[in-house]
C-alpha positions in Angstrom: -0.3 -48.0 -11.0 -0.7 -51.8 -10.6 2.5 -51.9 -8.4 0.9 -49.4 -6.0 -2.3 -51.5 -5.9 -0.3 -54.7 -5.3 1.5 -53.0 -2.4 -1.7 -51.6 -1.0 -3.2 -55.2 -1.0 0.0 -56.5 0.6 -0.2 -53.9 3.3 -3.7 -54.9 4.1 -2.6 -58.5 4.4 0.2 -57.5 6.7 -2.3 -55.7 8.9 -4.4 -58.9 9.1 -1.3 -61.0 9.8 -0.5 -58.7 12.7 -3.9 -59.1 14.2 -3.6 -62.9 13.8 -0.2 -63.0 15.4 -1.4 -61.0 18.4 -4.5 -63.2 18.7 -2.2 -66.3 18.9 0.2 -64.7 21.4 -2.8 -64.0 23.7 -3.0 -67.7 24.3 0.2 -67.6 26.3 0.9 -63.9 27.0 -1.1 -61.6 29.2 -0.8 -57.8 28.6 2.5 -56.4 27.3 0.7 -54.8 24.4 3.3 -52.1 23.8 6.2 -54.6 24.0 4.5 -56.9 21.4 3.8 -54.0 19.1 7.4 -52.7 19.3 8.9 -56.1 18.8 6.8 -56.7 15.7 7.8 -53.2 14.4 11.4 -54.1 14.9 11.1 -57.5 13.1 9.5 -55.9 10.0 12.1 -53.1 10.1 14.9 -55.6 10.1 16.0 -54.2 13.5 17.1 -55.6 16.8 15.7 -54.9 20.3 17.2 -54.4 23.8 14.7 -55.3 26.5 15.2 -53.9 30.0 13.1 -55.4 32.7 13.3 -57.4 36.0 13.3 -61.2 35.9 10.0 -63.1 35.8 8.1 -60.9 33.3 7.7 -63.7 30.7 10.3 -62.2 28.2 11.6 -65.7 27.2 8.0 -67.0 26.9 7.1 -64.0 24.7 10.1 -64.6 22.4 9.6 -68.3 22.1 5.8 -67.8 21.4 6.6 -65.2 18.8 9.0 -67.5 17.1 6.2 -70.3 17.0 3.6 -68.0 15.5 6.0 -66.7 12.9 7.5 -70.1 12.1 11.1 -69.0 13.0 13.8 -71.0 14.6 14.6 -69.9 18.2 17.7 -70.2 20.4 18.6 -68.7 23.7 22.0 -67.8 25.1 22.5 -67.2 28.8 25.3 -64.6 28.9 27.8 -65.2 31.7 31.3 -63.8 32.6 33.0 -66.9 31.1 31.2 -66.9 27.8 33.6 -66.8 24.8 32.9 -65.2 21.4 33.1 -68.7 19.9 30.3 -69.9 22.1 28.1 -67.5 20.2 29.4 -67.5 16.6 30.8 -71.1 16.4 34.3 -72.7 16.3 36.7 -74.6 14.1 36.7 -78.4 15.0 39.4 -80.8 13.8 37.7 -83.8 12.1 39.0 -86.9 10.4 37.7 -88.1 7.1 36.6 -91.7 7.7 37.7 -92.8 4.2 40.9 -90.9 3.6 41.8 -90.5 7.3 42.8 -86.9 6.3 42.3 -84.4 9.1 40.8 -81.0 8.3 39.1 -78.2 10.2 35.4 -77.8 9.9 33.4 -74.8 11.1 30.8 -75.8 13.7 28.0 -73.2 13.6 27.1 -71.5 16.9 23.7 -70.5 18.3 23.8 -67.3 16.4 22.7 -69.2 13.3 19.0 -69.0 14.0 16.1 -66.7 13.1 15.2 -65.4 16.5 18.1 -65.2 19.1 17.5 -64.3 22.7 20.6 -62.9 24.3 19.7 -63.2 28.0 21.5 -60.6 30.3 23.9 -59.4 27.7 25.6 -57.1 30.2 26.8 -60.0 32.2 29.5 -61.0 29.7 32.8 -59.1 28.9 33.0 -56.6 26.1 34.9 -58.9 23.7 32.0 -61.4 23.7 29.4 -58.6 23.5 31.2 -57.2 20.5 31.1 -60.6 18.7 27.3 -60.7 18.9 26.9 -57.0 17.9 29.3 -57.5 14.9 27.1 -60.5 13.8 24.0 -58.3 14.2 25.5 -55.6 12.0 27.3 -57.6 9.3 24.8 -60.6 9.2 27.9 -62.8 8.5 30.4 -64.8 10.5 34.0 -65.1 9.4 36.0 -68.2 10.2 39.1 -69.7 8.6 39.1 -67.2 5.8 35.5 -68.1 4.8 32.3 -66.1 5.4 29.1 -67.8 6.6 25.8 -65.9 6.1 23.4 -65.8 9.0 19.9 -67.2 8.5 17.2 -64.9 7.2 15.2 -63.3 8.7 17.6 -62.6 11.6 16.4 -60.9 14.8 18.3 -60.4 18.1 16.4 -59.7 21.3 18.9 -58.9 24.1 17.8 -58.5 27.8 19.3 -56.5 30.6 18.4 -56.6 34.3 18.1 -53.0 35.6 18.5 -54.1 39.3 21.7 -56.1 39.7 24.6 -54.0 38.4 27.4 -55.7 40.4 29.7 -57.7 38.2 28.2 -56.5 34.9 29.7 -54.9 31.8 27.3 -52.2 30.6 27.1 -51.8 26.8 28.9 -48.7 25.6 26.7 -46.0 23.8 28.3 -46.8 20.5 27.1 -50.4 20.8 23.7 -49.5 22.2 23.2 -47.6 19.0 23.1 -50.9 17.1 19.7 -51.6 18.6 16.7 -50.2 16.8 14.6 -50.2 20.1 15.3 -50.1 23.8 12.1 -51.5 25.2 11.1 -51.1 28.8 9.2 -54.1 30.2 7.1 -53.0 33.1 5.2 -54.8 35.8 1.7 -56.1 34.9 -1.4 -54.3 36.2 -3.3 -56.0 39.0 -5.9 -57.4 36.6 -3.1 -58.7 34.3 -1.3 -60.3 37.2 -4.5 -62.1 38.4 -5.0 -63.4 34.8 -1.4 -64.7 34.8 -2.0 -66.6 38.0 -5.2 -68.1 36.6 -3.8 -69.1 33.2 -0.4 -70.3 34.4 -1.6 -72.6 37.2 -4.1 -74.7 35.2 -3.6 -77.9 33.3 -4.1 -76.5 29.8 -1.3 -76.4 27.2 -2.2 -73.8 24.6 -1.3 -74.8 21.0 0.0 -71.9 18.9 -0.7 -71.8 15.2 1.8 -70.6 12.6 0.6 -67.4 11.0 3.4 -66.5 8.7 6.6 -68.2 7.6 10.2 -67.0 7.0 9.6 -66.3 3.3 6.5 -64.2 4.0 8.3 -62.2 6.7 11.1 -61.3 4.2 8.5 -60.2 1.7 6.8 -58.0 4.3 10.2 -56.6 5.3 10.7 -55.6 1.7 7.2 -54.1 1.5 7.9 -51.9 4.5 10.9 -50.4 2.8 8.7 -49.5 -0.2 6.2 -47.5 1.9 6.4 -43.9 0.7 7.3 -41.2 3.1 6.3 -37.5 2.5 8.9 -34.8 2.9 7.2 -33.2 5.9 7.6 -36.6 7.8 11.3 -36.5 7.0 11.4 -32.9 8.3 9.7 -33.9 11.6 12.0 -36.9 12.2 15.1 -34.7 11.5 13.8 -31.9 13.7 13.4 -34.3 16.6 16.8 -35.9 16.4 18.7 -32.6 15.7 16.9 -31.1 18.7 18.5 -33.7 21.1 22.0 -32.3 20.3 23.1 -29.7 22.8 25.7 -28.1 20.4 23.0 -27.4 17.7 22.2 -23.6 17.6 18.5 -24.3 17.3 18.3 -26.8 20.1 15.8 -25.9 22.9 17.4 -24.3 26.0 16.5 -27.2 28.2 18.4 -29.6 25.9 21.6 -27.4 26.1 21.3 -27.5 29.9 20.1 -31.1 30.6 21.6 -33.3 27.8 25.3 -34.1 27.6 25.0 -35.9 24.3 22.4 -36.2 21.6 21.3 -38.9 19.0 23.2 -39.5 15.8 22.0 -40.0 12.2 21.1 -43.6 12.8 18.3 -42.4 15.1 16.8 -40.3 12.2 17.0 -43.3 9.9 15.4 -45.6 12.4 12.6 -43.2 13.1 11.6 -43.4 9.5 12.0 -47.2 9.2 10.0 -47.9 12.4 7.4 -45.3 11.3 7.0 -47.2 8.0 6.6 -50.5 9.8 4.2 -49.1 12.3 2.0 -47.7 9.5 2.1 -50.9 7.5 1.3 -53.1 10.5 -1.9 -51.0 10.9 -2.9 -51.5 7.2 -1.8 -48.0 6.0 0.3 -47.2 2.9 1.4 -43.8 4.2 3.5 -42.7 7.2 2.3 -39.8 9.4 4.2 -37.7 11.9 2.2 -39.5 14.6 3.8 -42.8 13.6 7.3 -41.2 14.1 6.1 -39.7 17.4 4.9 -43.1 18.7 8.3 -44.8 18.1 10.3 -41.9 19.5 10.8 -43.1 23.0 12.2 -46.6 22.3 14.4 -45.3 19.6 15.9 -42.3 21.5 16.0 -43.4 25.1 19.3 -45.3 24.7 20.8 -42.7 22.3 20.8 -39.6 24.5 22.8 -39.0 27.7 21.2 -36.8 30.4 23.7 -34.3 32.0 24.6 -34.3 35.7 22.2 -31.3 36.1 19.3 -33.5 34.7 20.2 -36.5 36.9 20.4 -34.2 40.0 16.8 -33.0 39.2 15.7 -36.6 39.0 15.2 -36.5 35.2 15.6 -39.5 33.0 16.1 -40.1 29.3 12.4 -40.8 29.0 11.3 -37.6 30.8 13.7 -35.6 28.6 12.2 -37.2 25.4 8.7 -36.5 26.5 9.6 -32.9 27.2 11.1 -32.7 23.7 7.9 -34.1 22.1 6.0 -31.3 23.8 8.5 -28.7 22.6 8.5 -30.0 19.0 4.8 -30.7 18.1 3.9 -33.2 15.4 2.1 -30.5 13.4 1.9 -31.8 9.8 1.0 -28.4 8.4 4.0 -26.8 9.9 6.4 -29.4 8.3 4.6 -29.4 5.0 5.3 -25.7 4.8 9.0 -26.3 5.5 9.3 -29.0 3.0 7.9 -26.9 0.1 
């Protein structure tokens, strides 16, 4: 019983930490409420994010500000066509011992050895280099010279893509996109937000961001999120959503069979639950509801389903198909509680 009480108190502290982090970010970032919320859910779920948005929307400023408030080391890599895997992971350098004059190779760590890594325009580099980063994201280790080097903890990758310029790019294959917990769409600011950006960015003030949590606390909160209990009916709802995206499933809605070429895999079900846990905990709750799962559905599923030619010809996108799916499969807790019994 005391363990439950301790977790309940820790969840309350996490909710307060979230409010403090958002308050600090407001010193440099205007708007972007959903983006900030989804990035924080990803961090405490131990997941990674792919951000899609045009240049100039303060993505780099947001990431560097988040790193400051959470006391994490931050590095940025500009992905280019000539970028090599070793430019990300590190390389073996031949060095001479000043005393013995013996030469030996020593591993020089690359920029991936950080807490928060911004992979800018990841689709501008060839698949071999993309794969090196994605492997590091998955394995959390780098192998060199027969030795394994563990990445720093916590470790979070934020990769960006420009949706406009597609010439000379190497789009991420669906299997690699699946490695990202969230695909976050960064939209233009509203008129009021744009006016506020102009006012705040053109004055002589240099906002000073305070550290809210440190790396050790983040790891503890990540473990706390994993301990959040989930009722059977929430598992049922998450499974129903993901399975309904697969056109070959007998119980899939008719529009899915017609308008989707490919559905989401089991990793989507897993991520719906993990992100739902993190969303609940960040709001100071010790239980996950079907609404938590519903709210994280778009960024989790939009890069895991493939609309058919018929859907594209009708002007439908992944987002519009997911929204239609959410209407088709209501988040009715009573319904899923009955199924779980």
